[in-house]
ZAMARGU-4260 file (C-alpha; in steps of 0.2 Angstrom, whole numbers, plus 5000, padded with zeros to 4 digits):
<rodrens>
0) 5184/4883/5085 | 5193/4884/5102 | 5179/4876/5112 | 5188/4860/5115 | 5202/4869/5123
5) 5202/4873/5142 | 5196/4891/5147 | 5213/4896/5151 | 5220/4891/5135 | 5206/4900/5126
10) 5209/4916/5136 | 5228/4915/5131 | 5223/4913/5112 | 5211/4928/5114 | 5224/4939/5123
15) 5236/4935/5109 | 5224/4943/5098 | 5224/4958/5110 | 5243/4959/5110 | 5244/4958/5091
20) 5230/4971/5088 | 5238/4984/5100 | 5255/4982/5093 | 5249/4983/5075 | 5240/4999/5080
25) 5256/5007/5087 | 5266/5003/5071 | 5252/5009/5060 | 5250/5025/5070 | 5269/5028/5068
30) 5269/5024/5050 | 5255/5037/5045 | 5260/5050/5058 | 5270/5060/5045 | 5255/5061/5033
35) 5240/5063/5044 | 5238/5072/5061 | 5231/5064/5076 | 5213/5071/5074 | 5213/5064/5056
40) 5219/5047/5062 | 5205/5047/5075 | 5192/5053/5062 | 5196/5039/5050 | 5198/5026/5063
45) 5181/5030/5070 | 5173/5030/5053 | 5180/5012/5050 | 5174/5007/5067 | 5157/5014/5065
50) 5154/5004/5048 | 5160/4988/5057 | 5149/4991/5072 | 5134/4994/5061 | 5137/4979/5050
55) 5140/4967/5065 | 5125/4974/5074 | 5114/4970/5059 | 5121/4953/5056 | 5120/4948/5075
60) 5103/4957/5076 | 5108/4968/5090 | 5105/4985/5083 | 5089/4987/5093 | 5100/4988/5108
65) 5106/5005/5103 | 5097/5019/5112 | 5100/5036/5120 | 5099/5031/5138 | 5113/5039/5148
70) 5118/5050/5134 | 5128/5062/5145 | 5138/5047/5152 | 5142/5041/5134 | 5148/5058/5130
75) 5159/5060/5145 | 5167/5043/5141 | 5170/5047/5123 | 5178/5064/5126 | 5190/5057/5139
80) 5194/5042/5127 | 5196/5054/5112 | 5208/5065/5122 | 5218/5050/5128 | 5219/5042/5111
85) 5224/5058/5103 | 5238/5060/5115 | 5243/5042/5113 | 5245/5044/5094 | 5254/5060/5097
90) 5266/5052/5109 | 5270/5038/5097 | 5280/5051/5086 | 5290/5057/5101 | 5295/5043/5112
95) 5300/5024/5110 | 5285/5012/5109 | 5291/5003/5125 | 5290/5019/5135 | 5273/5023/5129
100) 5266/5006/5133 | 5274/5007/5150 | 5264/5023/5153 | 5248/5014/5146 | 5250/5000/5159
105) 5248/5014/5173 | 5229/5016/5168 | 5223/5004/5182 | 5233/5015/5195 | 5224/5031/5190
110) 5208/5021/5191 | 5211/5016/5209 | 5216/5034/5213 | 5200/5041/5206 | 5188/5028/5210
115) 5184/5034/5228 | 5179/5051/5221 | 5170/5045/5205 | 5164/5028/5210 | 5163/5029/5228
120) 5175/5014/5231 | 5186/5013/5246 | 5205/5016/5245 | 5211/5001/5254 | 5229/4999/5261
125) 5232/4986/5247 | 5227/4999/5234 | 5237/5013/5242 | 5253/5001/5242 | 5249/4997/5224
130) 5248/5015/5219 | 5264/5020/5228 | 5273/5005/5220 | 5266/5009/5203 | 5271/5028/5203
135) 5288/5023/5208 | 5288/5013/5192 | 5282/5028/5183 | 5296/5039/5190 | 5309/5026/5184
140) 5301/5026/5167 | 5301/5045/5165 | 5318/5049/5175 | 5314/5067/5177 | 5330/5069/5187
145) 5341/5066/5172 | 5337/5080/5160 | 5319/5086/5164 | 5304/5078/5155 | 5308/5073/5138
150) 5296/5078/5124 | 5282/5066/5123 | 5283/5061/5142 | 5269/5073/5147 | 5257/5068/5133
155) 5260/5049/5136 | 5257/5052/5155 | 5241/5062/5151 | 5235/5049/5139 | 5234/5036/5153
160) 5224/5048/5164 | 5212/5050/5149 | 5210/5031/5147 | 5208/5029/5166 | 5193/5041/5165
165) 5186/5032/5151 | 5187/5015/5160 | 5178/5023/5175 | 5164/5029/5164 | 5163/5013/5155
170) 5162/5004/5172 | 5146/5014/5176 | 5139/5011/5158 | 5141/4992/5158 | 5129/4991/5173
175) 5114/4995/5161 | 5121/4996/5143 | 5126/4983/5131 | 5143/4982/5122 | 5134/4986/5105
180) 5127/5002/5112 | 5143/5007/5120 | 5153/5004/5104 | 5140/5013/5093 | 5141/5029/5103
185) 5160/5027/5104 | 5163/5026/5086 | 5149/5039/5081 | 5154/5052/5094 | 5172/5051/5091
190) 5169/5052/5072 | 5160/5068/5076 | 5174/5075/5087 | 5187/5069/5074 | 5178/5079/5060
195) 5177/5095/5071 | 5195/5094/5077 | 5202/5089/5061 | 5192/5102/5051 | 5194/5117/5062
200) 5206/5125/5050 | 5196/5120/5035 | 5209/5107/5029 | 5206/5088/5031 | 5219/5078/5023
205) 5214/5063/5013 | 5224/5047/5015 | 5235/5042/5001 | 5235/5024/4994 | 5250/5020/5004
210) 5243/5025/5020 | 5225/5018/5018 | 5230/5000/5023 | 5238/5007/5039 | 5222/5017/5043
215) 5212/5001/5040 | 5223/4991/5052 | 5220/5005/5065 | 5202/5005/5063 | 5200/4986/5064
220) 5214/4984/5077 | 5206/4996/5090 | 5189/4986/5090 | 5197/4969/5089 | 5209/4972/5104
225) 5195/4977/5115 | 5184/4963/5109 | 5198/4950/5112 | 5202/4956/5130 | 5183/4956/5134
230) 5182/4938/5128 | 5198/4933/5138 | 5191/4941/5154 | 5175/4931/5152 | 5185/4914/5151
235) 5199/4917/5164 | 5202/4928/5179 | 5212/4944/5178 | 5227/4936/5187 | 5229/4925/5171
240) 5224/4939/5158 | 5235/4953/5165 | 5252/4944/5163 | 5248/4940/5145 | 5243/4958/5141
245) 5260/4963/5149 | 5269/4953/5135 | 5265/4968/5124 | 5279/4977/5131 | 5294/4966/5126
250) 5286/4963/5109 | 5284/4981/5105 | 5301/4984/5112 | 5308/4971/5100 | 5298/4979/5086
255) 5305/4996/5090 | 5323/4990/5091 | 5322/4980/5075 | 5313/4992/5064 | 5315/5009/5072
260) 5332/5008/5080 | 5325/5011/5097 | 5336/5006/5111 | 5331/4993/5124 | 5331/5004/5139
265) 5334/4995/5156 | 5325/5009/5165 | 5309/5008/5154 | 5308/4989/5157 | 5312/4990/5175
270) 5299/5003/5178 | 5286/4994/5168 | 5289/4978/5179 | 5286/4989/5194 | 5270/4995/5187
275) 5265/4977/5182 | 5268/4972/5200 | 5258/4986/5207 | 5243/4981/5196 | 5245/4962/5200
280) 5246/4966/5219 | 5228/4974/5218 | 5221/4960/5207 | 5228/4946/5218 | 5220/4955/5233
285) 5203/4958/5225 | 5202/4939/5220 | 5208/4933/5237 | 5195/4944/5245 | 5181/4936/5234
290) 5187/4919/5238 | 5187/4922/5257
</rodrens>
């Protein structure tokens, strides 16, 4: 449908899908947080995701790509993502949307910091500068000097670390593993983790009729967001895609202000801008290095 458009315009359209999906997930998570705990949300989200993956892999004839190769790496990836996503849903109930999204934008900084140890990549001067600028932005977002760390700050910060570990393990997997295989083990393993964690006390809540649509949005939105951003990166460089992804912040801030009476905090916006600049410095340097 979009093939007549330029690659950049197609990437913008796909990234719009990413922005909408992630924002819808945040709102849905907030709406059902008073009825279901984070483990139950993850369990139902993974169940919906698994059904979608199995249906699509059958329709696209890619189910044969699913295998048990690098099973340990799949497990490490999904444990880290499961922990990060649970903390993300938990933080949703404690801090403003914009503040949580600002922390989420720090994921590439944690990846840069951990990559020398887990991926054997060099920590260049540009990356060091990016990390320093980014963490100044994180300090501005958290403002621990005002009244200590507010509830929700630590879970929000740790969710970014969990997502960063997931990114690193995914980067290792994508060298030999298809997206169908990755998504299959993502949904199946996290469904299992969700059942164990949600049912440890012998009590798993069933979603009500009013919360079921929100759960479906979370299940579909999670897969759709990652699919859209993957398509966008196939069509345009990261220097184009990243600024569009950053549009999530003002959009979710506006949603929080209009529907949840969340204040538009200049410190959160300012810190997030620094985090964005830090990411962009590294992306620009990497692309320039490839061109040279």
